[in-house]
N, CA, C and O atoms as a MOPAC input file, in Angstrom:
PM7 MOZYME 1SCF
protein

 N     -0.04700 1    15.67100 1   -15.57900 1
 C     -1.43200 1    15.27800 1   -15.66500 1
 C     -2.05600 1    15.15100 1   -14.26900 1
 O     -3.14600 1    15.67300 1   -14.03400 1
 N     -1.38300 1    14.46800 1   -13.35100 1
 C     -1.93900 1    14.27400 1   -12.01300 1
 C     -2.07600 1    15.58800 1   -11.26800 1
 O     -3.07600 1    15.82400 1   -10.59000 1
 N     -1.07400 1    16.44300 1   -11.39400 1
 C     -1.12600 1    17.73700 1   -10.71700 1
 C     -2.33400 1    18.52700 1   -11.18700 1
 O     -3.06100 1    19.09600 1   -10.37400 1
 N     -2.55000 1    18.56500 1   -12.49100 1
 C     -3.70100 1    19.28800 1   -13.04400 1
 C     -5.00700 1    18.67700 1   -12.55600 1
 O     -5.93800 1    19.40400 1   -12.20800 1
 N     -5.08500 1    17.35900 1   -12.52800 1
 C     -6.30200 1    16.68500 1   -12.06600 1
 C     -6.56800 1    16.98700 1   -10.59200 1
 O     -7.71300 1    17.20500 1   -10.19600 1
 N     -5.51300 1    16.99800 1    -9.78500 1
 C     -5.69600 1    17.28800 1    -8.36100 1
 C     -6.09200 1    18.73800 1    -8.13100 1
 O     -6.80700 1    19.03500 1    -7.17400 1
 N     -5.64100 1    19.64400 1    -8.98700 1
 C     -6.01000 1    21.05000 1    -8.84300 1
 C     -7.49300 1    21.27600 1    -9.12500 1
 O     -8.05100 1    22.29800 1    -8.72400 1
 N     -8.13600 1    20.33000 1    -9.81200 1
 C     -9.57700 1    20.40800 1   -10.04700 1
 C    -10.35200 1    20.27200 1    -8.73800 1
 O    -11.48000 1    20.75000 1    -8.62400 1
 N     -9.74700 1    19.62600 1    -7.76500 1
 C    -10.39500 1    19.36300 1    -6.48200 1
 C     -9.94600 1    20.43800 1    -5.50800 1
 O     -8.82500 1    20.38800 1    -5.00300 1
 N    -10.79700 1    21.39500 1    -5.24500 1
 C    -10.38800 1    22.54800 1    -4.45300 1
 C    -10.36000 1    22.28400 1    -2.95300 1
 O     -9.67100 1    23.00300 1    -2.22800 1
 N    -11.08200 1    21.28300 1    -2.46100 1
 C    -11.12500 1    21.08300 1    -1.01100 1
 C     -9.89000 1    20.37400 1    -0.45800 1
 O     -9.71100 1    20.30900 1     0.75900 1
 N     -9.04200 1    19.84600 1    -1.32900 1
 C     -7.81800 1    19.19100 1    -0.88500 1
 C     -6.61500 1    19.94300 1    -1.43500 1
 O     -6.61900 1    20.39200 1    -2.58100 1
 N     -5.59200 1    20.07300 1    -0.61000 1
 C     -4.35900 1    20.71700 1    -1.05800 1
 C     -3.22500 1    19.71500 1    -0.89000 1
 O     -2.98800 1    19.20200 1     0.20400 1
 N     -2.53300 1    19.44600 1    -1.98400 1
 C     -1.41500 1    18.51900 1    -1.96400 1
 C     -0.16400 1    19.24800 1    -2.41800 1
 O     -0.18400 1    19.96600 1    -3.41800 1
 N      0.90400 1    19.06700 1    -1.69700 1
 C      2.20800 1    19.58800 1    -2.07900 1
 C      2.91800 1    18.45300 1    -2.79800 1
 O      3.19200 1    17.41400 1    -2.19600 1
 N      3.22000 1    18.63600 1    -4.07900 1
 C      3.73300 1    17.52300 1    -4.87700 1
 C      5.08900 1    17.83700 1    -5.48900 1
 O      5.41200 1    18.98800 1    -5.78200 1
 N      5.87200 1    16.78400 1    -5.67300 1
 C      7.11900 1    16.85300 1    -6.44300 1
 C      6.92200 1    15.94200 1    -7.64700 1
 O      6.54600 1    14.78100 1    -7.48700 1
 N      7.16700 1    16.44500 1    -8.83400 1
 C      6.97000 1    15.67000 1   -10.06000 1
 C      8.32800 1    15.27400 1   -10.62300 1
 O      9.21200 1    16.11700 1   -10.77500 1
 N      8.49200 1    13.99900 1   -10.93000 1
 C      9.72100 1    13.50900 1   -11.55800 1
 C      9.34700 1    12.77600 1   -12.83600 1
 O      8.19900 1    12.36800 1   -13.01300 1
 N     10.31800 1    12.61200 1   -13.72600 1
 C     10.02300 1    11.99400 1   -15.02100 1
 C     10.75400 1    10.67900 1   -15.24900 1
 O     10.66600 1    10.09700 1   -16.32900 1
 N     11.47600 1    10.21000 1   -14.23700 1
 C     12.17100 1     8.92700 1   -14.37700 1
 C     12.27100 1     8.25700 1   -13.01200 1
 O     12.13600 1     8.90200 1   -11.97300 1
 N     12.51000 1     6.95800 1   -13.03800 1
 C     12.69400 1     6.22400 1   -11.79200 1
 C     13.94100 1     6.71400 1   -11.06300 1
 O     13.92000 1     6.89200 1    -9.84500 1
 N     15.01300 1     6.92900 1   -11.79500 1
 C     16.26200 1     7.39600 1   -11.17300 1
 C     16.04500 1     8.72000 1   -10.44200 1
 O     16.52900 1     8.90300 1    -9.32500 1
 N     15.32300 1     9.63400 1   -11.06700 1
 C     15.04000 1    10.92700 1   -10.43800 1
 C     14.14600 1    10.74000 1    -9.20900 1
 O     14.33800 1    11.40200 1    -8.18900 1
 N     13.18100 1     9.84600 1    -9.31100 1
 C     12.30200 1     9.57500 1    -8.17900 1
 C     13.04200 1     8.97500 1    -6.99800 1
 O     12.83300 1     9.38600 1    -5.85600 1
 N     13.90600 1     8.00500 1    -7.26600 1
 C     14.70500 1     7.39100 1    -6.19700 1
 C     15.60200 1     8.43900 1    -5.54100 1
 O     15.74900 1     8.45700 1    -4.31900 1
 N     16.19800 1     9.30800 1    -6.35100 1
 C     17.04500 1    10.37900 1    -5.80300 1
 C     16.22300 1    11.29800 1    -4.90000 1
 O     16.68100 1    11.67200 1    -3.82000 1
 N     15.01900 1    11.66400 1    -5.32800 1
 C     14.16000 1    12.51200 1    -4.50300 1
 C     13.78300 1    11.82500 1    -3.19400 1
 O     13.72900 1    12.46700 1    -2.14600 1
 N     13.52500 1    10.52900 1    -3.25400 1
 C     13.16200 1     9.79300 1    -2.04500 1
 C     14.31900 1     9.71900 1    -1.05700 1
 O     14.10000 1     9.57700 1     0.14600 1
 N     15.54100 1     9.81300 1    -1.55300 1
 C     16.71000 1     9.81800 1    -0.67400 1
 C     16.93400 1    11.18800 1    -0.05300 1
 O     17.48100 1    11.29800 1     1.04400 1
 N     16.50600 1    12.24200 1    -0.76600 1
 C     16.78400 1    13.61300 1    -0.33800 1
 C     15.69300 1    14.23800 1     0.52000 1
 O     15.94700 1    15.22700 1     1.20800 1
 N     14.49200 1    13.68500 1     0.49600 1
 C     13.37800 1    14.30400 1     1.21200 1
 C     12.41900 1    13.23100 1     1.71100 1
 O     12.44900 1    12.08700 1     1.25800 1
 N     11.57100 1    13.62300 1     2.65200 1
 C     10.54600 1    12.71400 1     3.15900 1
 C      9.22100 1    13.03800 1     2.48300 1
 O      8.86700 1    14.20500 1     2.31200 1
 N      8.49900 1    11.99700 1     2.10200 1
 C      7.20900 1    12.15900 1     1.45100 1
 C      6.15900 1    11.37200 1     2.21100 1
 O      6.45500 1    10.34600 1     2.82400 1
 N      4.93000 1    11.86400 1     2.16500 1
 C      3.82300 1    11.17300 1     2.81800 1
 C      3.28700 1    10.03500 1     1.96800 1
 O      2.76800 1     9.05300 1     2.49800 1
 N      3.40900 1    10.16100 1     0.64600 1
 C      2.90400 1     9.13700 1    -0.26900 1
 C      3.64400 1     9.24800 1    -1.59600 1
 O      4.22300 1    10.28400 1    -1.92300 1
 N      3.61100 1     8.15900 1    -2.34800 1
 C      4.18900 1     8.12900 1    -3.69300 1
 C      3.08100 1     7.74400 1    -4.66200 1
 O      2.37700 1     6.75500 1    -4.46200 1
 N      2.93900 1     8.54000 1    -5.71200 1
 C      2.06000 1     8.17900 1    -6.82300 1
 C      2.99500 1     7.73600 1    -7.92800 1
 O      3.79800 1     8.52700 1    -8.42400 1
 N      2.89500 1     6.47700 1    -8.31600 1
 C      3.89100 1     5.86200 1    -9.19000 1
 C      3.29700 1     5.40600 1   -10.51000 1
 O      2.36300 1     4.60500 1   -10.54200 1
 N      3.84700 1     5.92400 1   -11.59700 1
 C      3.48900 1     5.46100 1   -12.94000 1
 C      4.38000 1     4.26700 1   -13.26000 1
 O      5.59400 1     4.33100 1   -13.06500 1
 N      3.80000 1     3.19700 1   -13.74100 1
 C      4.58200 1     1.99700 1   -14.05300 1
 C      5.25900 1     2.06800 1   -15.41600 1
 O      5.99200 1     1.15100 1   -15.78700 1
 N      5.02600 1     3.13600 1   -16.16400 1
 C      5.64400 1     3.29600 1   -17.48700 1
 C      6.56000 1     4.51300 1   -17.48100 1
 O      6.15800 1     5.60900 1   -17.87200 1
 N      7.78000 1     4.30900 1   -17.03900 1
 C      8.77100 1     5.38000 1   -16.99800 1
 C      9.85000 1     5.10500 1   -18.03700 1
 O     10.04100 1     3.95800 1   -18.44000 1
 N     10.55800 1     6.14300 1   -18.47600 1
 C     11.57500 1     5.93400 1   -19.51000 1
 C     12.65600 1     4.92700 1   -19.12000 1
 O     13.19400 1     4.22600 1   -19.97700 1
 N     12.97200 1     4.85700 1   -17.82500 1
 C     14.05500 1     3.98300 1   -17.39000 1
 C     13.58200 1     2.75600 1   -16.60400 1
 O     14.40300 1     2.02400 1   -16.05000 1
 N     12.27500 1     2.52700 1   -16.55200 1
 C     11.74900 1     1.35200 1   -15.86200 1
 C     10.30700 1     1.13700 1   -16.29900 1
 O      9.56400 1     2.09300 1   -16.52500 1
 N      9.92100 1    -0.13100 1   -16.41600 1
 C      8.58100 1    -0.43300 1   -16.91500 1
 C      7.99800 1    -1.62700 1   -16.16600 1
 O      8.69500 1    -2.59900 1   -15.87500 1
 N      6.72000 1    -1.53500 1   -15.86600 1
 C      6.02300 1    -2.66600 1   -15.28200 1
 C      6.15600 1    -2.76100 1   -13.77600 1
 O      6.57600 1    -1.81800 1   -13.10500 1
 N      5.79000 1    -3.92200 1   -13.26400 1
 C      5.73800 1    -4.14900 1   -11.82600 1
 C      7.11500 1    -4.03300 1   -11.17200 1
 O      7.20500 1    -3.77800 1    -9.97100 1
 N      8.18100 1    -4.21600 1   -11.93900 1
 C      9.53200 1    -4.05800 1   -11.39100 1
 C      9.74800 1    -2.63000 1   -10.88600 1
 O     10.48700 1    -2.40800 1    -9.92600 1
 N      9.10000 1    -1.67100 1   -11.53700 1
 C      9.18400 1    -0.27300 1   -11.10900 1
 C      8.67400 1    -0.14500 1    -9.68100 1
 O      9.29800 1     0.51100 1    -8.84600 1
 N      7.54300 1    -0.77200 1    -9.40800 1
 C      6.97900 1    -0.75000 1    -8.06100 1
 C      7.96500 1    -1.35200 1    -7.06000 1
 O      8.19600 1    -0.77900 1    -5.99500 1
 N      8.54200 1    -2.49400 1    -7.39600 1
 C      9.47200 1    -3.16600 1    -6.49200 1
 C     10.66900 1    -2.30500 1    -6.13400 1
 O     11.12300 1    -2.30600 1    -4.98900 1
 N     11.17700 1    -1.57300 1    -7.10500 1
 C     12.34200 1    -0.71300 1    -6.85500 1
 C     11.99300 1     0.43300 1    -5.91100 1
 O     12.79200 1     0.79300 1    -5.04500 1
 N     10.81000 1     1.00300 1    -6.07500 1
 C     10.39600 1     2.08500 1    -5.17700 1
 C     10.07800 1     1.52400 1    -3.79800 1
 O     10.46900 1     2.11900 1    -2.79400 1
 N      9.38400 1     0.40200 1    -3.72300 1
 C      9.05600 1    -0.20700 1    -2.43400 1
 C     10.32800 1    -0.55200 1    -1.66800 1
 O     10.38500 1    -0.36300 1    -0.45300 1
 N     11.35000 1    -1.05500 1    -2.35900 1
 C     12.62600 1    -1.35600 1    -1.70000 1
 C     13.22000 1    -0.10600 1    -1.06900 1
 O     13.87700 1    -0.18500 1    -0.03100 1
 N     12.99700 1     1.03800 1    -1.68500 1
 C     13.56500 1     2.29200 1    -1.18400 1
 C     12.80300 1     2.81200 1     0.03600 1
 O     13.41400 1     3.23700 1     1.01600 1
 N     11.47000 1     2.77800 1    -0.02500 1
 C     10.67700 1     3.37800 1     1.05300 1
 C     10.20400 1     2.36800 1     2.09500 1
 O      9.65200 1     2.74900 1     3.12700 1
 N     10.42000 1     1.08100 1     1.82500 1
 C      9.95400 1     0.00000 1     2.71000 1
 C      8.45600 1     0.15400 1     2.94400 1
 O      7.71100 1     0.40500 1     1.99700 1
 N      8.00400 1     0.01200 1     4.17500 1
 C      6.57200 1     0.12900 1     4.46300 1
 C      6.19700 1     1.48800 1     5.03300 1
 O      5.06200 1     1.68800 1     5.46600 1
 N      7.14000 1     2.42200 1     5.03700 1
 C      6.88500 1     3.70100 1     5.68700 1
 C      6.02000 1     4.64700 1     4.86800 1
 O      5.42100 1     5.56600 1     5.42600 1
 N      5.94200 1     4.44400 1     3.56200 1
 C      5.23000 1     5.36700 1     2.68000 1
 C      4.25900 1     4.58600 1     1.79500 1
 O      4.66400 1     3.63200 1     1.13100 1
 N      2.98400 1     4.97700 1     1.77800 1
 C      2.05700 1     4.30600 1     0.87400 1
 C      2.38000 1     4.61800 1    -0.58500 1
 O      2.80400 1     5.72500 1    -0.91800 1
 N      2.17500 1     3.63300 1    -1.44200 1
 C      2.41800 1     3.80400 1    -2.87300 1
 C      1.11400 1     3.55600 1    -3.62000 1
 O      0.51100 1     2.48700 1    -3.52300 1
 N      0.69600 1     4.57100 1    -4.36500 1
 C     -0.47500 1     4.47500 1    -5.23000 1
 C      0.04000 1     4.32800 1    -6.65400 1
 O      0.73600 1     5.20700 1    -7.16300 1
 N     -0.30000 1     3.22700 1    -7.28800 1
 C      0.14500 1     2.97900 1    -8.65900 1
 C     -0.86100 1     3.57700 1    -9.63600 1
 O     -2.07400 1     3.44400 1    -9.46900 1
 N     -0.32500 1     4.23900 1   -10.65800 1
 C     -1.13100 1     4.76300 1   -11.75800 1
 C     -0.61400 1     4.11000 1   -13.02600 1
 O      0.58400 1     4.14700 1   -13.30800 1
 N     -1.51800 1     3.51300 1   -13.78900 1
 C     -1.08900 1     2.80300 1   -14.99100 1
 C     -2.14400 1     2.91700 1   -16.08400 1
 O     -3.33900 1     3.03100 1   -15.80900 1
 N     -1.68600 1     2.88300 1   -17.30800 1
 C     -2.59700 1     2.82300 1   -18.43800 1
 C     -3.05800 1     1.40800 1   -18.69800 1
 O     -3.92800 1     1.17800 1   -19.53800 1
 N     -2.48300 1     0.46200 1   -17.98800 1
 C     -2.76800 1    -0.95400 1   -18.18100 1
 C     -3.91500 1    -1.39400 1   -17.26800 1
 O     -3.81600 1    -1.29600 1   -16.04500 1
 N     -4.99500 1    -1.87700 1   -17.86900 1
 C     -6.14700 1    -2.34700 1   -17.09900 1
 C     -6.08900 1    -3.84200 1   -16.80400 1
 O     -7.06700 1    -4.41200 1   -16.31900 1
 N     -4.97900 1    -4.47400 1   -17.08600 1
 C     -4.81700 1    -5.91600 1   -16.91300 1
 C     -5.03300 1    -6.31700 1   -15.45300 1
 O     -4.32200 1    -5.85100 1   -14.56300 1
 N     -6.01200 1    -7.17600 1   -15.21900 1
 C     -6.33000 1    -7.63400 1   -13.85900 1
 C     -5.16100 1    -8.36500 1   -13.20500 1
 O     -4.95400 1    -8.24500 1   -11.99800 1
 N     -4.40200 1    -9.11400 1   -13.98700 1
 C     -3.25900 1    -9.84500 1   -13.42500 1
 C     -2.22500 1    -8.86700 1   -12.87600 1
 O     -1.66600 1    -9.10100 1   -11.80400 1
 N     -1.96300 1    -7.78000 1   -13.59300 1
 C     -1.01400 1    -6.76800 1   -13.12400 1
 C     -1.54600 1    -6.09000 1   -11.86800 1
 O     -0.80600 1    -5.89300 1   -10.90400 1
 N     -2.81700 1    -5.73600 1   -11.87900 1
 C     -3.43500 1    -5.11100 1   -10.71500 1
 C     -3.31900 1    -6.02300 1    -9.49800 1
 O     -2.90100 1    -5.58300 1    -8.42700 1
 N     -3.68900 1    -7.29200 1    -9.66000 1
 C     -3.61000 1    -8.24800 1    -8.54900 1
 C     -2.18200 1    -8.44100 1    -8.07200 1
 O     -1.93600 1    -8.51900 1    -6.86800 1
 N     -1.23900 1    -8.52000 1    -9.00100 1
 C      0.17000 1    -8.68100 1    -8.64100 1
 C      0.64900 1    -7.48400 1    -7.83200 1
 O      1.33000 1    -7.64800 1    -6.81900 1
 N      0.29600 1    -6.28300 1    -8.27600 1
 C      0.70700 1    -5.06800 1    -7.56800 1
 C      0.14400 1    -5.04700 1    -6.15000 1
 O      0.86100 1    -4.72500 1    -5.20400 1
 N     -1.11700 1    -5.38200 1    -6.00000 1
 C     -1.73100 1    -5.38000 1    -4.67500 1
 C     -1.14900 1    -6.47400 1    -3.78400 1
 O     -0.95600 1    -6.25500 1    -2.58800 1
 N     -0.86800 1    -7.64800 1    -4.34900 1
 C     -0.24000 1    -8.72400 1    -3.57000 1
 C      1.14700 1    -8.32300 1    -3.09200 1
 O      1.56800 1    -8.70800 1    -2.00100 1
 N      1.85800 1    -7.54900 1    -3.91000 1
 C      3.20100 1    -7.11200 1    -3.52900 1
 C      3.17600 1    -5.95200 1    -2.53800 1
 O      4.22300 1    -5.54900 1    -2.03300 1
 N      1.98900 1    -5.41300 1    -2.25600 1
 C      1.88200 1    -4.38700 1    -1.22200 1
 C      1.48400 1    -3.00400 1    -1.67900 1
 O      1.45500 1    -2.08200 1    -0.86300 1
 N      1.17300 1    -2.82100 1    -2.95500 1
 C      0.71600 1    -1.50500 1    -3.40600 1
 C     -0.53100 1    -1.12100 1    -2.61500 1
 O     -1.38000 1    -1.96500 1    -2.32800 1
 N     -0.62900 1     0.13800 1    -2.27200 1
 C     -1.74900 1     0.59700 1    -1.45600 1
 C     -3.00100 1     0.89400 1    -2.27300 1
 O     -4.11400 1     0.85900 1    -1.74900 1
 N     -2.81900 1     1.18300 1    -3.53900 1
 C     -3.94400 1     1.43800 1    -4.42300 1
 C     -3.46000 1     1.34200 1    -5.85800 1
 O     -2.26300 1     1.44900 1    -6.12300 1
 N     -4.38500 1     1.14200 1    -6.78000 1
 C     -4.05000 1     0.99700 1    -8.20000 1
 C     -5.11400 1     1.73900 1    -8.99300 1
 O     -6.29300 1     1.38700 1    -8.93700 1
 N     -4.70500 1     2.75800 1    -9.72800 1
 C     -5.63100 1     3.55800 1   -10.52100 1
 C     -5.30400 1     3.41300 1   -12.00000 1
 O     -4.13600 1     3.38200 1   -12.38700 1
 N     -6.34000 1     3.32500 1   -12.82100 1
 C     -6.16300 1     3.24600 1   -14.27100 1
 C     -6.29400 1     4.65500 1   -14.83800 1
 O     -7.25500 1     5.36600 1   -14.54100 1
 N     -5.31800 1     5.05400 1   -15.65800 1
 C     -5.25100 1     6.42500 1   -16.16200 1
 C     -6.53700 1     6.89000 1   -16.83100 1
 O     -6.95000 1     8.03300 1   -16.63500 1
 N     -7.17000 1     6.04100 1   -17.60800 1
 C     -8.37300 1     6.45000 1   -18.33800 1
 C     -9.53200 1     6.82000 1   -17.42100 1
 O    -10.46000 1     7.50800 1   -17.84600 1
 N     -9.49100 1     6.37600 1   -16.18100 1
 C    -10.59800 1     6.62400 1   -15.25700 1
 C    -10.28600 1     7.73000 1   -14.24900 1
 O    -11.07500 1     7.96600 1   -13.33400 1
 N     -9.16000 1     8.40300 1   -14.40200 1
 C     -8.72400 1     9.36000 1   -13.38900 1
 C     -9.47400 1    10.68100 1   -13.44900 1
 O     -9.72300 1    11.23600 1   -14.51900 1
 N     -9.81900 1    11.15700 1   -12.28100 1
 C    -10.24500 1    12.53700 1   -12.09600 1
 C     -9.69000 1    12.96700 1   -10.73900 1
 O     -9.19900 1    12.13600 1    -9.97400 1
 N     -9.76700 1    14.24000 1   -10.44900 1
 C     -9.17000 1    14.75500 1    -9.22400 1
 C     -9.69100 1    14.09300 1    -7.96700 1
 O     -8.91900 1    13.78300 1    -7.06000 1
 N    -10.99700 1    13.87300 1    -7.90600 1
 C    -11.57900 1    13.24000 1    -6.71500 1
 C    -11.06800 1    11.82700 1    -6.52000 1
 O    -10.73600 1    11.43600 1    -5.40100 1
 N    -11.00200 1    11.06000 1    -7.59200 1
 C    -10.54800 1     9.66500 1    -7.48900 1
 C     -9.09700 1     9.60900 1    -6.99600 1
 O     -8.75400 1     8.77400 1    -6.16000 1
 N     -8.25700 1    10.49500 1    -7.51400 1
 C     -6.85400 1    10.52900 1    -7.08900 1
 C     -6.76200 1    10.93700 1    -5.62200 1
 O     -6.04200 1    10.31000 1    -4.84400 1
 N     -7.49000 1    11.98500 1    -5.24400 1
 C     -7.45800 1    12.46500 1    -3.86200 1
 C     -7.92800 1    11.38700 1    -2.89400 1
 O     -7.30700 1    11.17600 1    -1.85200 1
 N     -9.01100 1    10.70800 1    -3.22800 1
 C     -9.52900 1     9.63800 1    -2.36200 1
 C     -8.50700 1     8.51200 1    -2.23400 1
 O     -8.30800 1     7.97900 1    -1.14300 1
 N     -7.85800 1     8.14600 1    -3.34000 1
 C     -6.84500 1     7.08000 1    -3.29600 1
 C     -5.69000 1     7.47300 1    -2.38000 1
 O     -5.21600 1     6.65600 1    -1.59000 1
 N     -5.23900 1     8.71300 1    -2.48400 1
 C     -4.13400 1     9.17600 1    -1.63800 1
 C     -4.56100 1     9.19300 1    -0.17300 1
 O     -3.87400 1     8.63900 1     0.68500 1
 N     -5.68200 1     9.82100 1     0.10600 1
 C     -6.13100 1     9.95500 1     1.49300 1
 C     -6.44400 1     8.60900 1     2.13700 1
 O     -6.10300 1     8.38900 1     3.29900 1
 N     -7.08700 1     7.70700 1     1.40200 1
 C     -7.38400 1     6.39300 1     1.98200 1
 C     -6.10900 1     5.58500 1     2.19700 1
 O     -6.00700 1     4.83800 1     3.17000 1
 N     -5.14200 1     5.72600 1     1.30400 1
 C     -3.86100 1     5.03000 1     1.47900 1
 C     -3.12500 1     5.55400 1     2.70300 1
 O     -2.53000 1     4.77800 1     3.45100 1
 N     -3.16300 1     6.86200 1     2.91200 1
 C     -2.53200 1     7.44600 1     4.09900 1
 C     -3.22500 1     6.96500 1     5.37100 1
 O     -2.56300 1     6.62700 1     6.35300 1
 N     -4.54700 1     6.93400 1     5.35400 1
 C     -5.30500 1     6.48100 1     6.52500 1
 C     -5.02000 1     5.00900 1     6.81600 1
 O     -4.79100 1     4.63300 1     7.96500 1
 N     -5.03600 1     4.18200 1     5.77800 1
 C     -4.75800 1     2.75400 1     5.96600 1
 C     -3.35700 1     2.52500 1     6.50400 1
 O     -3.15900 1     1.68700 1     7.38300 1
 N     -2.38300 1     3.26100 1     5.98500 1
 C     -1.00000 1     3.12300 1     6.44400 1
 C     -0.90400 1     3.52300 1     7.90900 1
 O     -0.22800 1     2.85600 1     8.69200 1
 N     -1.57200 1     4.60100 1     8.28100 1
 C     -1.57000 1     5.05100 1     9.67000 1
 C     -2.19600 1     4.00000 1    10.58500 1
 O     -1.68500 1     3.73800 1    11.67400 1
 N     -3.30100 1     3.40000 1    10.14300 1
 C     -3.94700 1     2.34500 1    10.93700 1
 C     -3.03800 1     1.13500 1    11.10100 1
 O     -2.98600 1     0.54500 1    12.18000 1
 N     -2.32500 1     0.75700 1    10.04800 1
 C     -1.38900 1    -0.37300 1    10.13600 1
 C     -0.27600 1    -0.07500 1    11.12900 1
 O      0.11700 1    -0.94100 1    11.91000 1
 N      0.23400 1     1.16000 1    11.09400 1
 C      1.29800 1     1.53100 1    12.03200 1
 C      0.78800 1     1.51200 1    13.46200 1
 O      1.48400 1     1.03600 1    14.35900 1
 N     -0.42700 1     2.02500 1    13.68900 1
 C     -1.01400 1     2.00400 1    15.03200 1
 C     -1.16500 1     0.57400 1    15.53800 1
 O     -0.85600 1     0.28800 1    16.69500 1
 N     -1.63500 1    -0.31800 1    14.68300 1
 C     -1.82400 1    -1.72100 1    15.06100 1
 C     -0.49800 1    -2.37800 1    15.41000 1
 O     -0.40400 1    -3.09300 1    16.40700 1
 N      0.52500 1    -2.14100 1    14.60000 1
 C      1.82500 1    -2.76300 1    14.88300 1
 C      2.45000 1    -2.17600 1    16.14600 1
 O      3.14100 1    -2.88900 1    16.87400 1
 N      2.22100 1    -0.89000 1    16.41900 1
 C      2.74200 1    -0.29500 1    17.64900 1
 C      2.04900 1    -0.89300 1    18.86700 1
 O      2.68900 1    -1.12100 1    19.89300 1
 N      0.74100 1    -1.15000 1    18.76300 1
 C      0.01800 1    -1.76900 1    19.88400 1
 C      0.53000 1    -3.17800 1    20.14500 1
 O      0.62700 1    -3.60600 1    21.29500 1
 N      0.85800 1    -3.90100 1    19.06900 1
 C      1.40000 1    -5.25400 1    19.23700 1
 C      2.73600 1    -5.21000 1    19.96900 1
 O      3.00200 1    -6.03000 1    20.84700 1
 N      3.56700 1    -4.25000 1    19.60000 1
 C      4.87900 1    -4.12300 1    20.23700 1
 C      4.71600 1    -3.78800 1    21.71300 1
 O      5.46200 1    -4.28400 1    22.55800 1
 N      3.73900 1    -2.94500 1    22.01600 1
 C      3.51100 1    -2.54900 1    23.39900 1
 C      2.72000 1    -3.59300 1    24.18200 1
 O      2.56800 1    -3.47000 1    25.39800 1
 N      2.21900 1    -4.61500 1    23.49900 1
 C      1.49500 1    -5.68600 1    24.16300 1
 C      0.07400 1    -5.33700 1    24.53200 1
 O     -0.49400 1    -5.93400 1    25.44600 1
 N     -0.50600 1    -4.38400 1    23.83900 1
 C     -1.89500 1    -3.99100 1    24.14000 1
 C     -2.86900 1    -4.92200 1    23.48600 1
 O     -4.08000 1    -4.74700 1    23.62800 1

């Protein structure tokens, strides 16, 4: 679904790997480097905010995670953002532009955070 939605947006090109389970996703994250993760919280082998925690434990703060969920529950959204999710999209509202903007803004924000922490280390 996400791949098809992103293909609607011709001005952005994303190279994507699609997995259908948390186990497959974790394996892919061990085998390759990714710029961002788009994470569905409803996978066959994991459900809910725990799914986010397992992926975050794997990638630490190096990769932004955009959560996609069919759940519009504000408590879940707030919990995900408090735990460090970079963005949260509701499936019913998705279109290619919204997904692309979420990915690009998450990448930009992550880059800005890294720049800020590097300046702190250098004492600037």
